[in-house]
Residue frames as a rotation matrix with the C-alpha (Angstrom) as fourth column:
MET 1
-0.808 -0.263 0.527 222.45
-0.155 0.958 0.240 223.40
-0.568 0.113 -0.815 15.85
ALA 2
-0.709 0.546 -0.447 220.26
-0.543 -0.017 0.840 222.14
0.451 0.838 0.308 13.00
ASN 3
-0.055 0.796 0.602 216.84
-0.864 0.264 -0.428 220.77
-0.500 -0.544 0.674 13.78
PRO 4
-0.606 -0.212 0.766 216.15
0.010 0.962 0.274 217.11
-0.795 0.174 -0.581 12.92
TRP 5
0.356 0.818 0.451 213.47
0.578 0.187 -0.794 218.22
-0.734 0.543 -0.407 10.44
ASP 6
0.237 -0.349 -0.907 215.73
-0.598 -0.788 0.146 220.57
-0.765 0.508 -0.396 8.46
GLY 7
-0.788 -0.505 -0.352 215.99
-0.570 0.382 0.728 219.23
-0.234 0.774 -0.588 4.92
VAL 8
-0.755 0.636 0.162 212.62
0.652 0.754 0.077 217.51
-0.073 0.164 -0.984 5.26
ILE 9
0.477 0.829 -0.293 210.42
0.775 -0.554 -0.305 220.52
-0.415 -0.081 -0.906 6.06
SER 10
0.091 -0.476 0.875 211.32
0.823 -0.459 -0.335 223.30
0.561 0.750 0.350 3.65
ALA 11
-0.803 -0.455 -0.386 212.65
0.590 -0.699 -0.404 226.64
-0.086 -0.552 0.830 4.87
GLU 12
-0.755 0.575 0.315 209.59
-0.283 -0.719 0.635 228.32
0.592 0.390 0.705 3.37
GLU 13
0.206 0.845 -0.493 207.19
0.224 0.450 0.865 226.08
0.953 -0.289 -0.097 5.33
GLN 14
-0.157 -0.333 -0.930 209.14
0.976 0.089 -0.197 226.68
0.149 -0.939 0.311 8.53
ARG 15
-0.973 -0.205 0.110 208.98
0.201 -0.978 -0.049 230.40
0.117 -0.026 0.993 7.85
ALA 16
-0.309 0.937 0.161 205.19
-0.189 -0.226 0.956 230.18
0.932 0.265 0.247 7.48
TYR 17
0.335 0.395 -0.856 204.87
0.708 0.493 0.505 228.52
0.621 -0.775 -0.114 10.90
ASN 18
-0.518 -0.620 -0.589 207.19
0.853 -0.429 -0.298 231.06
-0.068 -0.657 0.751 12.49
ALA 19
-0.870 0.210 0.446 205.19
-0.013 -0.914 0.406 233.91
0.493 0.347 0.798 10.98
ALA 20
0.127 0.989 -0.074 202.04
-0.048 0.080 0.996 232.56
0.991 -0.123 0.057 12.61
GLY 21
0.051 -0.183 0.982 203.77
-0.910 -0.414 -0.030 232.42
0.412 -0.892 -0.188 16.01
PHE 22
0.916 0.262 -0.302 204.04
-0.155 0.929 0.337 228.64
0.369 -0.262 0.892 16.34
GLY 23
0.424 -0.786 -0.451 206.83
0.477 0.617 -0.626 226.93
0.770 0.050 0.637 18.23
ARG 24
0.170 -0.367 0.914 207.29
-0.664 -0.728 -0.169 229.13
0.728 -0.579 -0.368 21.28
PRO 25
-0.645 -0.472 -0.601 208.93
0.083 0.738 -0.670 227.29
0.759 -0.482 -0.437 24.22
ALA 26
0.512 0.857 0.064 206.70
-0.099 -0.015 0.995 226.23
0.853 -0.516 0.077 27.10
GLY 27
-0.297 -0.732 0.614 209.48
-0.769 -0.198 -0.608 225.32
0.566 -0.652 -0.504 29.52
LEU 28
-0.380 0.087 -0.921 209.45
0.387 0.919 -0.073 222.86
0.840 -0.384 -0.383 32.41
GLY 29
0.648 0.597 0.473 207.61
-0.282 -0.389 0.877 223.01
0.707 -0.702 -0.084 35.70
LYS 30
0.045 -0.621 0.783 208.94
-0.981 -0.174 -0.082 221.94
0.186 -0.765 -0.617 39.08
ARG 31
-0.124 0.002 0.992 208.08
-0.518 0.853 -0.066 218.24
-0.847 -0.522 -0.104 39.02
PRO 32
-0.148 0.030 -0.989 208.87
-0.974 0.170 0.151 216.37
0.173 0.985 0.004 35.78
ALA 33
0.343 0.206 0.916 207.86
-0.330 0.940 -0.088 212.78
-0.879 -0.272 0.390 35.07
LEU 34
-0.588 -0.632 -0.505 209.60
-0.738 0.164 0.654 210.53
-0.331 0.758 -0.563 32.55
LEU 35
0.619 0.742 0.259 207.53
-0.482 0.618 -0.621 208.43
-0.621 0.260 0.740 30.14
ILE 36
-0.648 -0.755 -0.103 209.40
-0.605 0.428 0.672 205.55
-0.463 0.498 -0.734 28.49
ILE 37
0.308 0.947 -0.090 206.95
-0.732 0.175 -0.658 204.34
-0.608 0.268 0.747 25.86
ASP 38
0.953 0.301 0.036 207.13
-0.216 0.756 -0.617 200.86
-0.213 0.581 0.786 24.29
VAL 39
0.101 -0.964 -0.246 210.88
-0.952 -0.022 -0.305 200.38
0.289 0.265 -0.920 24.65
GLN 40
0.516 0.156 0.842 210.62
-0.408 0.909 0.082 196.62
-0.753 -0.385 0.533 24.39
TYR 41
-0.473 -0.805 0.359 212.65
-0.055 0.433 0.900 194.14
-0.880 0.406 -0.248 22.39
ARG 42
0.113 0.592 0.798 209.88
0.830 0.385 -0.403 193.95
-0.546 0.708 -0.448 19.80
THR 43
0.958 0.281 -0.066 210.67
0.209 -0.832 -0.514 197.58
-0.199 0.478 -0.856 18.82
VAL 44
0.506 -0.835 -0.213 214.50
-0.827 -0.541 0.155 197.43
-0.245 0.098 -0.965 18.85
GLY 45
0.576 -0.328 -0.749 215.46
-0.182 0.841 -0.509 193.76
0.797 0.429 0.424 18.59
THR 46
0.940 -0.197 -0.278 217.64
0.337 0.415 0.845 191.92
-0.051 -0.888 0.456 21.06
ARG 47
-0.054 -0.962 -0.266 220.80
0.642 -0.238 0.729 193.58
-0.765 -0.131 0.631 19.66
PRO 48
0.194 0.104 -0.976 221.58
-0.419 -0.890 -0.178 196.53
-0.887 0.444 -0.129 17.38
LEU 49
-0.390 -0.258 0.884 221.11
0.654 0.598 0.464 195.54
-0.648 0.759 -0.064 13.75
PRO 50
-0.953 0.131 -0.272 220.37
-0.284 -0.696 0.659 197.39
-0.103 0.706 0.701 10.50
PHE 51
-0.259 0.964 0.066 216.64
-0.863 -0.200 -0.465 197.65
-0.435 -0.177 0.883 9.88
TRP 52
0.297 0.473 -0.829 216.26
-0.858 0.513 -0.015 194.90
0.418 0.716 0.558 7.28
GLU 53
-0.526 -0.485 -0.699 218.18
-0.057 0.840 -0.540 192.45
0.849 -0.244 -0.469 9.46
ALA 54
-0.923 0.161 0.348 216.39
-0.373 -0.162 -0.914 193.51
-0.091 -0.974 0.209 12.64
ILE 55
-0.061 0.998 -0.030 212.93
-0.981 -0.065 -0.183 192.76
-0.184 0.019 0.983 11.25
GLU 56
-0.163 -0.039 -0.986 213.94
-0.404 0.914 0.030 189.16
0.900 0.404 -0.165 10.63
GLU 57
-0.914 -0.163 -0.371 213.86
0.266 0.450 -0.852 188.77
0.306 -0.878 -0.369 14.42
PHE 58
-0.299 0.854 -0.425 210.83
0.596 -0.181 -0.783 190.99
-0.745 -0.487 -0.455 15.13
PRO 59
-0.192 0.257 0.947 208.84
0.946 -0.208 0.248 192.41
0.261 0.944 -0.203 12.19
THR 60
0.799 0.578 0.166 207.94
0.500 -0.791 0.353 195.44
0.336 -0.198 -0.921 14.33
SER 61
0.215 -0.805 -0.553 211.57
0.799 -0.180 0.573 196.32
-0.561 -0.565 0.605 15.15
CYS 62
0.987 0.039 -0.157 212.95
-0.039 -0.886 -0.462 199.74
-0.157 0.462 -0.873 14.21
GLY 63
0.603 -0.796 0.047 216.54
0.604 0.417 -0.679 198.48
0.521 0.438 0.733 14.24
GLU 64
-0.291 -0.923 -0.253 219.64
0.884 -0.158 -0.440 200.50
0.366 -0.352 0.861 15.09
VAL 65
-0.407 0.161 0.899 217.82
-0.097 -0.986 0.132 203.82
0.908 -0.033 0.417 15.50
GLY 66
0.708 0.704 -0.052 216.00
-0.075 0.148 0.986 202.28
0.702 -0.694 0.158 18.45
TRP 67
0.475 -0.613 -0.631 219.25
0.865 0.458 0.207 201.32
0.162 -0.644 0.747 20.15
ALA 68
-0.547 -0.634 0.546 220.67
0.534 -0.767 -0.356 204.79
0.645 0.096 0.758 19.58
ALA 69
0.058 0.671 0.740 217.63
-0.381 -0.670 0.637 206.20
0.923 -0.319 0.216 21.39
VAL 70
0.766 0.190 -0.614 218.01
0.400 0.607 0.687 203.67
0.503 -0.772 0.389 24.22
ALA 71
-0.218 -0.935 -0.280 221.45
0.909 -0.089 -0.408 205.14
0.356 -0.343 0.869 24.96
GLN 72
-0.665 0.028 0.746 219.93
-0.054 -0.999 -0.011 208.62
0.745 -0.047 0.666 25.24
ILE 73
0.469 0.880 0.072 217.01
-0.235 0.046 0.971 207.42
0.851 -0.473 0.229 27.37
ARG 74
0.385 -0.414 -0.825 219.55
0.809 0.582 0.085 205.90
0.444 -0.700 0.559 29.74
ASN 75
-0.713 -0.660 0.236 221.11
0.500 -0.715 -0.489 209.36
0.491 -0.231 0.840 30.21
LEU 76
-0.262 0.719 0.644 217.72
-0.498 -0.672 0.547 210.84
0.826 -0.178 0.534 31.06
LEU 77
0.620 0.535 -0.574 216.87
0.128 0.654 0.746 207.94
0.774 -0.536 0.337 33.35
HIS 78
-0.240 -0.806 -0.541 220.08
0.814 0.136 -0.564 208.57
0.529 -0.576 0.624 35.31
VAL 79
-0.807 -0.007 0.591 218.90
-0.166 -0.957 -0.237 212.11
0.567 -0.290 0.771 36.11
PHE 80
0.163 0.970 0.178 215.46
-0.593 -0.047 0.804 210.89
0.788 -0.237 0.568 37.19
ARG 81
0.447 -0.074 -0.891 216.93
0.535 0.821 0.200 208.17
0.717 -0.566 0.407 39.39
GLU 82
-0.628 -0.768 -0.128 219.25
0.596 -0.368 -0.714 210.68
0.501 -0.525 0.688 41.08
ARG 83
-0.786 0.361 0.502 216.40
-0.442 -0.896 -0.048 213.12
0.432 -0.260 0.864 41.72
ARG 84
-0.855 0.514 0.063 213.90
0.373 0.695 -0.615 210.40
-0.360 -0.502 -0.786 42.65
TRP 85
-0.484 0.701 -0.525 211.45
-0.788 -0.610 -0.088 211.80
-0.381 0.371 0.847 40.15
PRO 86
0.245 0.690 0.681 208.64
-0.296 0.722 -0.625 209.60
-0.923 -0.049 0.381 38.83
VAL 87
-0.744 -0.432 -0.509 209.33
-0.640 0.244 0.729 207.21
-0.191 0.868 -0.458 35.95
LEU 88
0.183 0.893 0.412 206.47
-0.451 0.448 -0.772 205.51
-0.874 -0.044 0.484 34.10
TYR 89
-0.861 -0.507 0.037 206.53
-0.259 0.501 0.826 202.77
-0.438 0.701 -0.563 31.47
PRO 90
0.333 0.926 -0.179 203.50
-0.660 0.094 -0.745 202.82
-0.673 0.366 0.642 29.16
HIS 91
-0.748 -0.659 -0.083 203.83
-0.554 0.550 0.625 199.63
-0.366 0.514 -0.776 27.12
VAL 92
0.090 0.712 -0.696 202.01
-0.882 0.382 0.277 197.27
0.463 0.589 0.662 24.82
ALA 93
-0.376 -0.106 0.920 201.00
-0.652 0.736 -0.182 194.07
-0.658 -0.668 -0.346 26.57
PRO 94
-0.997 0.068 0.034 200.16
0.074 0.754 0.653 190.78
0.018 0.653 -0.757 24.82
LYS 95
-0.482 0.871 -0.092 196.59
-0.871 -0.488 -0.055 190.93
-0.092 0.053 0.994 23.58
GLU 96
-0.568 0.436 0.698 193.88
0.116 0.882 -0.457 188.34
-0.815 -0.179 -0.551 24.02
ASN 97
-0.716 0.306 0.628 191.59
0.697 0.249 0.673 187.48
0.049 0.919 -0.391 21.11
PHE 98
0.300 0.950 -0.084 188.76
0.954 -0.298 0.040 189.60
0.013 -0.092 -0.996 22.49
ASP 99
0.523 -0.157 -0.838 191.03
0.340 -0.863 0.374 192.62
-0.782 -0.481 -0.398 22.82
HIS 100
-0.276 -0.712 0.646 192.54
0.890 0.065 0.451 192.89
-0.363 0.700 0.615 19.35
GLY 101
0.344 0.480 -0.807 190.38
0.174 -0.877 -0.447 195.76
-0.923 0.013 -0.385 18.14
ARG 102
0.983 0.107 -0.150 191.34
-0.111 -0.310 -0.944 197.66
-0.148 0.945 -0.293 15.00
LEU 103
0.203 -0.978 -0.053 195.06
-0.854 -0.203 0.479 197.24
-0.479 -0.052 -0.876 15.68
SER 104
-0.153 -0.226 0.962 194.79
0.076 0.968 0.239 193.64
-0.985 0.110 -0.131 14.51
ASP 105
0.757 0.465 0.459 193.48
0.505 0.030 -0.863 194.94
-0.415 0.885 -0.212 11.17
LYS 106
0.925 -0.369 -0.095 196.15
-0.370 -0.812 -0.452 197.60
0.089 0.453 -0.887 10.70
VAL 107
-0.050 -0.998 0.039 199.22
-0.936 0.033 -0.352 195.89
0.350 -0.054 -0.935 12.22
PRO 108
0.840 0.478 -0.255 198.65
-0.379 0.855 0.356 192.12
0.388 -0.202 0.899 12.41
ALA 109
0.094 -0.891 -0.445 202.36
0.127 0.454 -0.882 191.50
0.987 0.026 0.156 13.08
ILE 110
-0.485 -0.297 0.823 202.01
-0.675 -0.472 -0.568 193.01
0.557 -0.830 0.029 16.54
MET 111
0.492 0.783 0.380 199.60
-0.861 0.375 0.343 190.25
0.126 -0.496 0.859 17.50
THR 112
0.952 -0.104 -0.288 202.11
0.069 0.989 -0.130 187.44
0.299 0.104 0.949 16.99
VAL 113
0.228 -0.914 0.336 205.26
-0.710 -0.392 -0.585 188.79
0.666 -0.105 -0.738 18.65
ALA 114
0.033 -0.322 -0.946 207.26
0.403 0.871 -0.282 186.14
0.915 -0.372 0.159 20.52
SER 115
0.739 0.432 -0.516 207.00
0.611 -0.110 0.784 186.42
0.282 -0.895 -0.346 24.30
LYS 116
-0.082 -0.844 -0.531 210.50
0.909 -0.282 0.308 187.93
-0.409 -0.457 0.790 24.77
GLY 117
-0.449 -0.066 0.891 209.50
0.674 -0.680 0.290 190.71
0.586 0.730 0.350 22.40
TYR 118
0.545 0.749 0.378 207.31
0.250 -0.575 0.779 192.19
0.800 -0.330 -0.501 25.11
ASP 119
0.388 -0.479 -0.787 210.17
0.914 0.088 0.397 192.29
-0.121 -0.873 0.472 27.66
PHE 120
0.976 -0.114 -0.187 211.60
-0.103 -0.993 0.065 195.70
-0.193 -0.044 -0.980 28.56
VAL 121
0.520 -0.854 0.004 215.07
0.095 0.052 -0.994 196.45
0.849 0.517 0.108 27.21
ALA 122
0.486 -0.288 -0.825 217.45
0.835 0.431 0.342 195.55
0.257 -0.855 0.450 30.04
GLU 123
-0.526 -0.821 0.222 219.58
0.727 -0.570 -0.383 198.71
0.441 -0.040 0.897 29.77
ILE 124
-0.815 0.310 0.490 216.64
-0.411 -0.905 -0.111 200.88
0.409 -0.292 0.865 30.85
ALA 125
-0.366 0.692 -0.622 214.41
0.442 0.718 0.538 198.32
0.819 -0.078 -0.569 32.56
PRO 126
0.401 0.622 0.672 211.94
-0.343 -0.579 0.740 199.37
0.849 -0.527 -0.019 35.29
GLU 127
-0.839 -0.533 -0.109 212.83
-0.049 0.274 -0.960 199.28
0.542 -0.800 -0.257 38.96
PRO 128
-0.569 0.659 -0.492 210.38
0.803 0.575 -0.158 198.34
0.179 -0.485 -0.856 41.74
GLN 129
-0.443 0.389 -0.808 209.33
0.402 -0.719 -0.567 201.93
-0.801 -0.576 0.162 42.45
ASP 130
-0.928 0.049 -0.369 208.44
-0.333 -0.555 0.762 202.66
-0.168 0.830 0.532 38.82
ILE 131
-0.037 0.991 0.130 204.91
-0.410 0.104 -0.906 202.55
-0.912 -0.087 0.402 37.42
LEU 132
-0.944 -0.166 0.284 204.13
0.152 0.545 0.825 200.02
-0.292 0.822 -0.489 34.68
LEU 133
-0.222 0.876 -0.427 201.23
-0.467 -0.480 -0.742 201.03
-0.856 0.035 0.516 32.51
PRO 134
-0.676 0.056 0.735 199.86
0.562 0.684 0.465 198.46
-0.477 0.727 -0.494 30.03
LYS 135
-0.280 0.584 -0.762 198.02
-0.527 -0.757 -0.387 200.17
-0.803 0.293 0.519 27.19
LYS 136
-0.027 0.399 0.917 195.89
0.558 0.767 -0.317 199.01
-0.829 0.503 -0.243 24.28
HIS 137
0.809 0.374 0.453 196.03
0.587 -0.472 -0.658 202.07
-0.032 0.798 -0.601 22.03
PRO 138
0.174 -0.839 0.516 198.67
0.613 -0.318 -0.724 204.56
0.771 0.442 0.458 20.81
SER 139
0.072 -0.140 0.987 198.19
-0.475 -0.876 -0.090 207.23
0.877 -0.462 -0.130 23.47
ALA 140
-0.734 -0.406 -0.545 199.46
0.295 0.532 -0.794 206.32
0.612 -0.743 -0.271 26.93
PHE 141
-0.867 0.447 0.220 196.48
-0.467 -0.573 -0.674 208.28
-0.175 -0.687 0.705 28.28
PHE 142
-0.192 0.887 -0.421 193.67
-0.868 0.047 0.494 206.52
0.457 0.460 0.761 26.41
GLY 143
0.620 0.607 -0.497 191.89
-0.322 0.775 0.545 203.97
0.716 -0.177 0.675 28.58
THR 144
-0.086 -0.706 -0.703 194.62
0.650 0.495 -0.576 203.99
0.755 -0.507 0.416 31.26
PRO 145
0.782 0.360 -0.509 194.99
0.623 -0.421 0.659 205.56
0.023 -0.832 -0.554 34.74
LEU 146
-0.148 -0.956 0.255 198.04
0.897 -0.239 -0.372 207.59
0.417 0.173 0.892 33.62
THR 147
-0.059 0.155 0.986 196.50
-0.038 -0.988 0.153 210.97
0.998 -0.028 0.064 34.45
SER 148
0.893 0.440 0.093 195.59
-0.136 0.066 0.989 209.74
0.429 -0.896 0.119 37.93
TYR 149
0.533 -0.777 -0.334 199.14
0.846 0.493 0.203 208.49
0.007 -0.391 0.921 38.51
LEU 150
-0.292 -0.681 0.671 200.64
0.665 -0.649 -0.370 211.78
0.687 0.339 0.643 37.35
ILE 151
0.339 0.494 0.800 198.37
-0.294 -0.753 0.589 213.77
0.894 -0.435 -0.110 39.66
ASN 152
0.977 0.050 -0.209 199.30
0.165 0.450 0.877 211.49
0.138 -0.891 0.432 42.55
CYS 153
0.193 -0.980 -0.039 203.01
0.977 0.196 -0.079 212.00
0.085 -0.023 0.996 41.75
GLY 154
0.471 0.045 -0.881 202.51
0.339 -0.931 0.134 215.75
-0.815 -0.361 -0.453 41.67
ALA 155
-0.453 -0.699 0.553 203.87
0.768 0.010 0.641 215.90
-0.453 0.715 0.532 38.13
ASP 156
0.408 0.565 -0.717 203.44
0.035 -0.795 -0.606 219.08
-0.912 0.222 -0.345 36.10
SER 157
0.187 -0.447 -0.875 205.75
-0.946 -0.323 -0.037 218.25
-0.266 0.834 -0.483 33.18
LEU 158
0.796 0.091 0.598 206.34
0.023 0.983 -0.181 215.23
-0.605 0.158 0.781 30.95
ILE 159
-0.259 -0.833 -0.489 209.56
-0.848 -0.046 0.528 214.10
-0.462 0.551 -0.695 29.30
VAL 160
0.707 0.656 0.263 208.35
-0.406 0.682 -0.608 211.75
-0.579 0.323 0.749 26.58
THR 161
-0.400 -0.870 -0.288 210.70
-0.848 0.232 0.476 209.12
-0.347 0.434 -0.831 25.15
GLY 162
-0.298 0.207 0.932 210.37
0.006 0.977 -0.215 205.86
-0.955 -0.058 -0.292 23.25
CYS 163
-0.980 -0.119 -0.160 208.53
-0.168 0.055 0.984 204.89
-0.108 0.991 -0.074 20.13
THR 164
-0.204 -0.587 0.784 207.27
0.979 -0.137 0.152 205.39
0.019 0.798 0.602 17.64
THR 165
-0.880 -0.218 -0.421 207.70
0.265 -0.963 -0.055 209.11
-0.393 -0.160 0.905 17.11
SER 166
-0.823 0.553 -0.133 204.77
-0.432 -0.456 0.778 209.21
0.370 0.698 0.614 14.69
GLY 167
-0.166 0.776 -0.608 202.55
0.164 0.630 0.759 206.85
0.972 0.027 -0.232 16.70
CYS 168
0.403 0.391 -0.828 202.50
0.800 0.288 0.526 206.27
0.444 -0.874 -0.197 20.44
VAL 169
-0.578 -0.636 -0.511 204.89
0.788 -0.599 -0.144 209.14
-0.215 -0.486 0.847 21.22
ARG 170
-0.894 0.254 0.369 202.88
-0.020 -0.846 0.533 211.65
0.447 0.469 0.762 19.23
GLY 171
0.031 0.981 -0.191 199.55
0.257 0.177 0.950 210.36
0.966 -0.078 -0.246 20.57
SER 172
0.223 -0.012 -0.975 200.78
0.964 0.148 0.219 210.65
0.142 -0.989 0.044 24.14
VAL 173
-0.811 -0.563 -0.159 202.29
0.574 -0.818 -0.029 214.10
-0.114 -0.115 0.987 23.58
VAL 174
-0.637 0.632 0.441 199.05
-0.059 -0.611 0.790 215.49
0.768 0.477 0.427 22.13
ASP 175
0.372 0.821 -0.433 196.97
0.419 0.268 0.868 214.07
0.828 -0.504 -0.244 24.98
GLY 176
-0.094 -0.485 -0.869 199.45
0.994 -0.093 -0.056 215.22
-0.053 -0.870 0.491 27.62
PHE 177
-0.950 -0.203 0.237 199.30
0.252 -0.948 0.195 218.71
0.185 0.245 0.952 26.12
ALA 178
-0.235 0.950 0.205 195.48
0.013 -0.208 0.978 218.54
0.972 0.233 0.037 26.18
TYR 179
0.521 0.369 -0.770 195.65
0.721 0.293 0.628 217.79
0.458 -0.882 -0.113 29.92
ASN 180
0.859 -0.155 0.488 197.79
-0.222 -0.972 0.082 220.92
0.461 -0.179 -0.869 30.37
PHE 181
0.630 -0.776 -0.035 201.05
0.465 0.340 0.817 219.19
-0.622 -0.531 0.575 31.20
ARG 182
0.469 -0.631 -0.618 204.21
-0.806 -0.592 -0.007 220.88
-0.361 0.501 -0.786 29.94
VAL 183
0.869 -0.076 0.489 205.74
0.212 0.950 -0.229 218.46
-0.447 0.303 0.842 27.46
LEU 184
0.203 -0.871 -0.447 209.35
-0.874 -0.367 0.319 218.02
-0.442 0.326 -0.836 26.35
VAL 185
0.964 0.053 0.262 210.45
0.074 0.889 -0.452 215.54
-0.257 0.455 0.853 23.66
PRO 186
0.029 -0.989 -0.143 214.19
-0.482 -0.139 0.865 214.81
-0.876 0.044 -0.481 23.38
HIS 187
0.576 0.388 -0.719 214.41
-0.797 0.074 -0.599 214.19
-0.179 0.919 0.352 19.64
ASP 188
-0.199 -0.716 -0.669 217.25
-0.733 0.562 -0.384 211.66
0.651 0.414 -0.637 19.90
ALA 189
-0.886 -0.019 0.464 215.46
-0.377 0.612 -0.696 209.69
-0.271 -0.791 -0.549 22.65
VAL 190
0.277 0.932 0.231 212.48
-0.371 0.326 -0.870 208.84
-0.886 0.156 0.436 20.42
TYR 191
-0.784 -0.618 -0.064 212.58
-0.339 0.339 0.878 206.65
-0.520 0.710 -0.475 17.33
ASP 192
0.434 0.890 -0.142 210.63
-0.521 0.120 -0.845 205.48
-0.735 0.441 0.516 14.31
ARG 193
0.084 -0.375 0.923 211.11
0.564 0.782 0.266 203.07
-0.822 0.498 0.278 11.44
SER 194
0.451 0.114 0.885 210.62
0.848 -0.365 -0.385 205.99
0.279 0.924 -0.261 9.03
ALA 195
-0.550 -0.729 -0.409 213.15
0.799 -0.602 -0.002 208.84
-0.244 -0.327 0.913 9.15
THR 196
-0.736 0.338 0.587 210.70
0.162 -0.754 0.636 211.06
0.658 0.563 0.500 7.28
SER 197
0.359 0.915 -0.182 207.83
0.364 0.043 0.931 210.37
0.860 -0.400 -0.317 9.67
HIS 198
0.133 -0.433 -0.891 210.20
0.990 0.019 0.138 210.92
-0.042 -0.901 0.432 12.59
ALA 199
-0.829 -0.560 0.005 211.28
0.558 -0.825 0.091 214.34
-0.047 0.078 0.996 11.30
VAL 200
-0.508 0.701 0.501 207.83
0.066 -0.548 0.834 215.55
0.859 0.457 0.232 10.24
ASN 201
0.472 0.751 -0.461 206.19
0.519 0.187 0.834 214.59
0.713 -0.633 -0.301 13.52
LEU 202
-0.167 -0.597 -0.785 208.96
0.967 -0.255 -0.012 216.17
-0.193 -0.761 0.619 15.58
PHE 203
-0.915 -0.153 0.374 208.45
0.278 -0.910 0.308 219.40
0.293 0.386 0.875 13.62
ASP 204
-0.125 0.961 0.245 204.71
0.063 -0.239 0.969 219.34
0.990 0.137 -0.030 14.16
MET 205
0.464 0.252 -0.849 205.02
0.814 0.258 0.521 218.56
0.350 -0.933 -0.086 17.88
ALA 206
-0.514 -0.736 -0.441 207.62
0.835 -0.547 -0.060 221.32
-0.197 -0.399 0.895 18.29
SER 207
-0.790 0.249 0.560 205.32
0.147 -0.811 0.567 223.75
0.595 0.530 0.604 16.52
LYS 208
-0.063 0.965 0.254 202.18
-0.344 -0.260 0.902 223.00
0.937 -0.030 0.349 18.52
TYR 209
0.738 0.622 -0.262 202.44
-0.116 0.500 0.858 220.67
0.665 -0.602 0.441 21.50
ALA 210
0.818 -0.493 -0.297 205.92
0.539 0.475 0.696 220.27
-0.202 -0.729 0.654 23.00
ASP 211
0.531 -0.808 -0.256 209.40
-0.781 -0.584 0.221 221.63
-0.328 0.083 -0.941 23.40
VAL 212
0.956 -0.258 0.138 211.72
0.292 0.873 -0.391 219.53
-0.020 0.414 0.910 21.22
MET 213
0.520 -0.851 0.069 215.47
-0.849 -0.524 -0.064 219.46
0.091 -0.025 -0.996 21.79
SER 214
-0.044 -0.634 -0.772 218.42
-0.308 0.744 -0.593 217.10
0.950 0.212 -0.228 22.11
THR 215
0.648 0.190 -0.737 218.84
0.531 0.582 0.616 214.87
0.546 -0.791 0.276 25.15
GLU 216
-0.406 -0.881 -0.242 221.95
0.845 -0.262 -0.465 216.86
0.346 -0.394 0.851 26.08
ASP 217
-0.720 0.193 0.666 219.90
-0.181 -0.979 0.088 220.07
0.669 -0.057 0.741 26.22
ALA 218
0.385 0.917 -0.107 217.04
-0.186 0.190 0.964 218.32
0.904 -0.351 0.244 28.00
VAL 219
0.279 -0.375 -0.884 219.42
0.851 0.523 0.046 217.05
0.445 -0.765 0.465 30.71
ALA 220
-0.787 -0.591 0.175 220.75
0.470 -0.759 -0.450 220.58
0.398 -0.272 0.876 31.20
LYS 221
-0.335 0.752 0.568 217.22
-0.474 -0.655 0.588 221.89
0.815 -0.072 0.576 31.66
LEU 222
0.588 0.536 -0.606 216.35
0.196 0.633 0.749 219.08
0.785 -0.559 0.267 34.07
ASN 223
-0.129 -0.738 -0.662 219.47
0.918 0.163 -0.361 219.76
0.374 -0.654 0.657 36.12
ALA 224
-0.847 -0.160 0.507 218.38
0.067 -0.978 -0.197 223.40
0.528 -0.133 0.839 36.40
VAL 225
0.230 0.972 0.041 215.06
-0.055 -0.029 0.998 222.44
0.972 -0.231 0.047 38.00
SER 226
-0.496 -0.440 0.749 215.26
-0.712 -0.288 -0.641 223.33
0.497 -0.851 -0.170 41.68
C-alpha cells in the first residue's frame, strides 16, 4: 500500500533516508496508551464541511479531513475501551489574558474561539475514567503532568491521534520519543489543514520518531498485544 507521503517526498529522497537506515519499526510494548489531541469542535467544526466553508464557523477548523480522522479515532477508541487501556485527552483550554504567550502573536484566531469550540467532539468524547490534560503549548508533554500520568498507568507505548499533524501531534510524538516511549501514529487518525504539511511530517516522524501506518493496521497490532 502506498504511503501518504508518496508523490510529495520524491523517490530519490526516500531512497536517501533508506540508505542511511532511517525508518526501522520500533513496535509496540505491552501497555499502550491512546492520546487524542485537540479533537475539539474548533478543529473540525460542528459538522463535516469543505475547508473554506468550515472556517466560516471556526477559523481554526480543518474541515472534512478532521471528521474523516474522527471516524478512525473512534475505531481505535473502541479497542482501548474493550481492553480498558488508558485514554488521555491533551487539549487546548480557553486562555486568560496573562496566559496568551507567543501563541497569541502567531495564531490570534485561537484566542477568540466561541465557547462550544473548546468542547470535545461527541463521537469520541471522554468518559469519566479518562484523563483530561489541558495544555498551553503544542507538545502534550510541555508544562503538563502527562509523563507522570503515563508512568502511573504503566504505559510503555503511545498511539498518537488528533491534530494538527505538523503541530501538536508532531510536538507530542517527538517528546514522547525523547522519553523513550514507543510511538505509533495512525496516519488516517491525524489531520492538518495542509495536505502537504500532513504528508511531510508523517514522513519525517516515520523516518525518525514513530511507526506510521493506517488505523486498520494499527488496530491489528493492538489486537495482537497480549
